[in-house]
C-alpha positions in Angstrom: -55.8 62.3 104.0 -59.6 61.6 104.6 -61.7 63.1 107.5 -62.1 59.8 109.0 -58.7 58.8 109.0 -57.8 62.7 110.3 -60.5 62.3 113.1 -59.2 59.0 114.2 -55.7 60.5 114.5 -57.0 63.2 116.5 -58.5 61.1 118.8 -55.5 58.9 119.2 -53.5 62.2 120.1 -55.7 63.2 122.7 -56.5 60.0 124.5 -52.4 59.8 124.4 -51.9 63.1 125.8 -54.8 64.3 127.7 -54.7 67.5 126.3 -53.7 68.9 122.5 -53.7 72.5 121.2 -55.3 73.0 117.7 -51.8 74.4 116.6 -49.9 71.2 117.3 -53.1 68.6 116.0 -52.9 70.9 112.6 -49.4 70.5 112.8 -49.4 66.4 112.9 -52.3 65.6 110.6 -50.8 68.5 107.9 -53.7 70.6 107.6 -54.9 74.1 108.6 -56.3 74.8 112.0 -59.9 75.7 110.2 -60.2 72.0 109.2 -59.2 70.6 112.5 -61.5 72.8 114.2 -64.4 71.5 112.3 -62.9 67.9 113.1 -63.0 68.7 117.3 -66.5 69.8 116.9 -67.7 66.2 114.8 -65.8 64.2 117.7 -67.1 66.3 120.5 -70.7 65.9 119.0 -70.1 61.9 119.5 -68.6 62.3 123.0 -65.3 61.3 121.9 -63.7 64.4 123.5 -64.0 67.9 124.7 -63.0 71.4 123.3 -61.4 73.7 125.2 -59.5 76.8 124.2 -57.5 76.2 121.6 -57.5 72.8 121.8 -59.2 69.1 122.7 -59.3 67.2 125.6 -60.5 64.0 127.1 -64.1 64.0 128.1 -65.4 64.7 131.5 -64.1 68.2 131.9 -61.0 67.5 134.0 -58.1 66.6 132.0 -56.0 63.9 133.1 -51.9 64.7 133.2 -49.8 63.5 130.5 -46.3 62.3 130.9 -43.4 64.5 130.1 -42.1 62.6 126.8 -45.5 63.6 125.7 -45.5 67.4 127.0 -42.1 68.3 125.6 -43.8 68.2 122.2 -46.8 70.4 122.8 -47.0 73.8 122.3 -43.2 74.2 121.8 -43.0 77.8 120.2 -45.7 79.2 122.7 -43.6 77.5 125.6 -40.4 79.2 124.6 -41.6 83.0 124.0 -43.3 82.6 127.5 -40.1 81.5 129.0 -38.0 84.3 127.1 -40.9 86.9 128.5 -40.7 85.6 132.2 -36.7 85.6 132.3 -37.5 89.3 132.3 -38.9 89.3 135.7 -35.6 87.9 137.1 -32.9 90.4 138.3 -29.1 89.3 139.5 -28.5 88.2 142.8 -32.3 87.2 143.3 -33.5 83.9 145.1 -36.4 82.4 143.3 -38.2 78.8 143.4 -39.3 77.0 140.3 -41.8 74.5 140.0 -41.6 71.3 137.9 -42.4 71.2 134.3 -41.9 71.8 130.7 -42.3 75.5 130.7 -40.5 76.4 133.5 -37.4 73.7 132.2 -37.4 76.4 129.1 -37.2 79.4 131.8 -34.5 77.7 133.6 -32.2 77.4 130.4 -32.8 81.4 129.9 -32.0 81.8 133.9 -28.3 80.1 133.4 -27.4 83.7 132.0 -28.4 85.9 135.1 -25.4 86.2 137.7 -25.8 85.7 141.3 -29.0 83.8 140.7 -30.5 81.3 143.9 -32.8 78.7 142.4 -34.5 76.5 144.5 -36.4 73.4 142.6 -37.9 70.0 143.3 -37.5 69.3 139.4 -34.7 67.3 138.0 -34.9 69.1 134.7 -34.6 72.5 135.9 -31.6 71.4 137.8 -29.8 69.8 134.8 -30.7 73.3 132.9 -29.0 75.3 135.5 -25.6 72.8 136.0 -23.4 74.1 134.2 -24.2 77.7 135.0 -21.3 79.0 136.9 -22.9 82.1 138.5 -26.1 80.3 139.6 -26.5 78.1 142.8 -29.3 75.5 142.7 -30.7 74.0 145.8 -32.8 71.1 145.3 -35.6 70.1 147.5 -35.5 66.2 149.1 -38.6 63.7 148.6 -39.4 60.8 146.1 -38.9 61.0 142.7 -42.0 61.0 140.0 -40.6 59.5 137.2 -43.5 61.2 135.0 -42.2 64.6 135.5 -39.1 63.9 137.2 -39.8 65.9 140.1 -39.4 65.3 143.8 -42.6 64.7 145.6 -44.2 64.0 149.0 -43.2 64.9 152.7 -39.6 64.9 152.2 -39.8 67.8 149.5 -42.5 69.6 151.4 -40.3 69.9 154.7 -37.5 71.0 152.9 -39.1 73.9 151.9 -40.6 74.9 155.4 -38.7 78.6 156.8 -37.9 79.2 153.1 -38.5 82.7 152.1 -37.8 84.0 148.4 -38.6 86.8 146.1 -40.6 85.0 143.6 -41.9 81.7 142.6 -42.3 80.4 139.0 -44.7 77.6 138.5 -46.8 76.0 135.5 -49.6 73.5 135.8 -52.4 71.5 134.0 -55.2 74.4 134.0 -55.9 77.9 134.8 -58.8 79.6 135.6 -60.1 83.0 136.7 -62.6 81.3 139.1 -60.3 78.7 140.7 -56.8 79.9 139.8 -54.0 77.2 138.9 -54.3 73.5 139.2 -52.7 70.0 138.4 -53.8 66.5 137.8 -51.8 64.9 140.4 -52.3 65.4 144.3 -48.5 64.9 145.4 -47.7 67.5 142.7 -50.2 70.0 144.0 -48.8 69.4 147.6 -45.3 70.6 146.4 -46.3 73.5 144.6 -48.6 75.0 147.2 -45.3 74.8 149.6 -43.4 76.3 146.6 -46.1 79.2 146.9 -45.9 79.8 150.5 -42.2 80.2 150.3 -42.6 83.0 147.8 -43.5 86.5 147.9 -44.8 86.7 144.6 -46.2 84.0 142.2 -45.9 83.9 138.6 -47.8 81.5 136.5 -46.7 80.4 133.4 -49.1 78.7 130.9 -49.9 78.8 127.3 -53.4 79.5 126.0 -54.2 76.0 125.7 -54.6 76.0 129.7 -56.5 78.8 130.0 -60.2 77.8 131.3 -58.9 74.3 131.7 -59.7 73.0 135.3 -58.4 69.8 136.8 -58.5 68.1 140.0 -56.5 69.6 142.3 -56.0 73.4 143.1 -52.4 74.5 143.5 -52.9 78.2 143.7 -56.0 80.4 143.8 -56.4 83.2 141.9 -55.9 85.6 144.5 -52.2 84.6 145.1 -51.3 84.7 141.6 -49.0 87.9 141.0 -48.2 87.3 137.4 -49.7 85.3 134.2 -47.1 84.9 131.5 -48.9 83.2 128.5 -49.0 83.3 125.2 -51.2 85.1 122.2 -54.6 83.0 122.0 -55.2 82.3 117.9 -58.0 84.3 116.2 -61.2 83.7 117.4 -60.6 82.1 120.8 -62.8 84.7 122.4 -63.2 82.6 125.1 -59.5 82.5 126.1 -59.5 86.5 125.8 -62.3 86.5 127.9 -60.5 84.0 130.3 -57.6 86.7 130.6 -59.8 89.6 131.0 -61.3 87.9 134.2 -57.8 87.2 135.8 -57.2 90.8 134.8 -60.2 92.1 136.6 -59.1 90.1 139.9 -55.7 91.8 140.1 -53.5 89.4 138.2 -50.8 91.4 136.2 -50.6 89.7 132.8 -48.0 89.7 129.6 -48.7 88.0 126.7 -45.9 87.0 124.6 -46.3 86.7 120.9 -44.4 83.8 118.9 -43.1 85.2 116.1 -40.5 87.8 115.8 -41.7 91.8 115.5 -42.2 94.5 117.7 -44.6 95.1 120.6 -48.5 95.3 119.6 -51.6 95.7 121.2 -54.0 92.9 120.9 -57.7 93.1 119.2 -60.5 95.7 121.1 -62.0 93.0 122.7 -59.5 92.3 124.7 -59.0 95.7 126.5 -60.1 95.6 130.3 -63.9 95.8 130.7 -65.5 99.0 132.5 -64.1 101.4 129.7 -60.4 101.3 131.1 -57.6 103.0 128.9 -54.8 100.1 129.5 -54.5 96.8 127.0 -53.4 93.8 127.2 -50.1 93.6 125.2 -48.5 91.2 123.3 -44.5 91.2 123.6 -43.4 89.6 120.2 -40.3 87.9 120.2 -37.8 87.2 123.3 -37.0 91.2 123.8 -40.7 92.1 125.3 -41.3 93.8 128.7 -43.7 92.6 131.2 -46.8 94.8 131.0 -49.0 96.0 133.9 -52.2 95.0 132.7 -54.3 95.1 136.0 -53.6 97.3 139.2 -51.6 95.8 142.1 -53.7 94.2 145.1 -53.5 96.4 147.9 
């Protein structure tokens, strides 16, 4: 495929999805991530898109929301690894809330095996994933259905969460930064996510590396309310993504990094160690059997 054809295809993918990872672009255009990164730089120089950590987004700084059919095919290996690791946070007999999203849907599929679990959700996809789990009770919010992500939103959803208290909330979003926290592109979704956060003692954010450093219109969870971040290992050379992880850890977020390939747990490269001479490291839990790593001191 000639460079012009390849770049046109890359541009069409970004326009259709709002944000696409370099891994996914390389897979579709059947070339290396190095070549795709060069193409993305060229398109950015023309003002046709913006580069982000490990991917490309629509120009203008704030990514728009893409629909579920597109999201479900993006970063699938990363989402699987994140869901495998996040499921290790959930214990038998807990009551949790799970927000809408393709990554939280992957998490729900794994929660079907946790006995005595109660899951409160505004996501039809999460509820569907748990529908046949005999030992899991599913409680759905009210609200109005958003067809783009199969989520219940609006005042009905928010009011049904009033007075609720659970151990943890599991949320995803469109972007995550150390400065602003988790954000999303839709106002109604943001309002429900904030209500989910208020119902939980701890907040666990599930975000693949392409969302690190991306900022979108509506804040859902400020950084000081994020207890855990479960993410995947950024590709080599993505120092800005590693820097974003470090900034989040410096603010007290406990971070677990899931590898997308099978293998044993391993330390990330030297530049990802905490600043200030600390001895602890960010860790990669490769495969589905890793444990959550405490990467920052608990907030007091």
